[in-house]
N, C-alpha and C positions, 0 to 999 in steps of 0.2 A: 502494499500501500504505498503511496505518496504520501509526505506528511511536509508541513509547511516550513521545515530547518533541510531539508534537503539541499537548498542550492547555496546555504550562510555561509559554508566553507569555502567555496566555489566561487567565490564572486568577480574575480579578477579573469578567471577561466569562462565564466555565463559571460563576461561583458566581451569578451575577444571571438569566442566561440558561434554565438548562438547567431543565426541570422536577423537580423532586422525587420521591422513588419515592412508592407511595401507602402509605398507612396499616396496611391489609387486608396488604400484605407483609408487613411488621414484625409482625404477628398469628401470621400463618402459622410463620414462622421461629422465633418463642420456643416456640411450641406443636409442632411441629417437634424442637425441639433438646433438650427440656425444661430450658432454660436458665437458671441461677441467678443473681441477681442480682452476685453476688461470681465466680462463674466469668469465665475469663479467653476474650476474643475477637482474633481475627486478623483485620485486615484487609489485603484484597491491591489497591496502587493505590486509594488513600482521594481522589486528586483534590484538590478542597479542602472535602471533610471533608460530604460531602453526604448519604452514607449514614451515617457516624459520627454524623452529628446527630440524624439517626434513632434512631439507637442512645441515645447519650445522653438525648434526649429522653423516654426510656420509662427511666432510672434505670440501664442497662447503661451503666458509666464501665471497665469493665479492660477498656482496650482497646489493641492494639499495630499502628499503623497503616504499611505499608510503599507510600513513596511513590519511584521514579522519578526525577518532575520535582522538581528543587532550588526551583524560584519555587511551584509546587503543594506539595510539602512544608513551605514556610515558612509559607505561606498558613494550611496548616489547623493548624499546630504553634501559628501565630499565634492561631487561630479558639479552639481548645481550651486554652489556657495556664494559666487557672484550675485545672483539672482533673490533678490531678497522678499520679492513674493512667492517664492517655493519652497512650502515646509514639508520636511521629513518628519516624522512619527514614527518613531517607533514603538508598536503597537499590535497588538491581533485587531483584524477589527470589530471584531466581536465584543472586545473588552474597551477600543475605545471612544472618547465620549462624544463626538461628532461636532468639537469644535468649529466653529468656520461656518456651519450651514448658515441658510440653503445653499447648495449647488445648484449652477446649470446644466450639467454633466458630470456622471459619473463613468469612470472607463476601467478597465481590467485587462490585462495581456494574459493570457494563461494562467490566470492565475486564482479564477473566482471559485474553482472546483473544489477547491481548500475548504470553501463555506459552506455547511448545511444549507440548503438552500433555500425553503422557507423564510428562516430566519434572516439568510443573508438580503434575499430580496426586501423584503419586508422593511429592512433596514436601510436599504439604499434608498427606497419610494421616500421613507420618512425623512432625509436629508438632503431628498431634491428640492429644489422649487416647483410652483405648480405648471411649469412650461419645460421642466428639466424632463433628459433622455437619459437614457443607457447607452454605452457603447463598451462588450464584452466578446473580447478579441480569443480564438486560441489558434495556437499552431495546431495543427489536424496531421496528425503520419499518413502516409500516402506509401501502401507497399509494391515494390517494383519485382519484375517476376522476370528481366532481363539473367544471362547465364551469371554475370558477377554474383549478384544481389540471391538466387539463387545458391549459389555456390556456399554464400555468407548466408545466407538463412540454415544450411546445413550444418553451421556449427555453433548455430544455436539451438537446431533439435538433438546437438549431441550434448550441448553445456548446460544449458538454460531453456529448457523446452518451453517454458511460459513466456520467454520473450522471444517465440517465432511468431512472428506477424502475422503469416495466412493464417494464425488461428483467430485473431482479432476483430473486432467489429470491422465493417468496411468504414470508408471516410463518409460515405451519405449515411451511413444508421448512426454514426458519433454524433454528426450535423441534424439530423432528424430528433436524437435524442435530446439533447442541448436546445437545441428550440422546443419542443415539447415543453422541457422543463420551464425557461422561460414563459411560455404561455399560458401552463397550469397555474404559476402564481396569482393569475387574475389581476394583477397592479399594474401591468404593461401592457401598452395598448399600442396598434399599428407596430408590430415584430415585423422586422424584416432581414434576411441576413444574405451578406454577400461572401463571397468566395474569389483570392485572390491566388494565382500558383506561378510559380517559376522553376524551372531545373538550375539547381545549383551544381560546381563543380568541385570537390577536395582534394585532395592528394591523401596518401595513404593516416599520414601522420596528422593532418588537420581533421579527419574526418574520427580517426579514434579520440582526439580532444574532444569532438564536439559529442559524441556518443558517453564521453568521459562527465559532459554535462548533464544527461538524461538520468532523471530520477529515477527510473525502475533500474538501469545499469548501475547507478551506485550502490544500491542496496545491494547487489551483487555482494559472497565474500569475497573475498582481495585476490587471493590465490586465484578463486574459479572466475574472476573478472579479469585477471592477467593474462589468463590464458585463452580466453575468448578473446579480448582484442588483438594479444598476437597472432592468432590464426586468422582475423579478419583482417588485420592489417598484412599479413602474409598474402590473402586472396587477389587484395587489389596490386598490392607489388610488382605479380607474377600474371595479373593484366593488363598493366601497362601503367601503375602506380597512380590512377583516377580512379574516382567512383563519383558517378553523378546520381544526385538525389532530387525527388520532387520536394518543394518546401510549399507547402500550403496554408494558407490562412481564414480562416471562417470568422467571421463580423456577425454580431447580433443587434442588433438596434431597436431600441424601443421606446416608446413614450409614456410618460407618469398617466395612467390612469385614474381619473377623480372620480 
């Protein structure tokens, strides 16, 4: 099972190797939410501030970031220390007192699944102003079935069968499930889903570093993980030293229902 502290010890690695979110996603968020530059944004689970940076690059800087991991919160606070209007609060969302509400927009990047839905969506609803919106987005794993990925999959079947992605939900099932969770709360309306996809290229070393930022891989016993990673690296090197991976992001938009 994933937990909120999975990434706290690897802030620098997470920042370096995790792909950023697509430009088109931010455009869709701003268009949907009718956000002005001075409107207040709540970010839940900011991590190393990747999504925060996407907002700042577009001149949206009225941001309150909630981050449970102390190392991650410190990393993000240092990263944006020159912006007085960006506040990074080291707290769980569940225990945070809501300082600064109401907000015009609540965002969360690959983090909101850590929070129990009935509680989380209701608290967000209470913290939003009457015209407020949510924009929650996740990186969605997409299995690939070319020769190299199939060989890598054989290593998982041998060493960590619970990580064999051919047994996972399809991306479509994952997205439909998350949409249903959002709709079933009954407190957000005009739910919209947007998907973004690109093919990224990794060297064998960078791909292993990327895997090492994945929560399920990090929970493997160290020896088991080392053997698995060595086999994956060897397969990539024997195949020419590069691997291609689809990077898909799903964005879920909704407006506060009154």
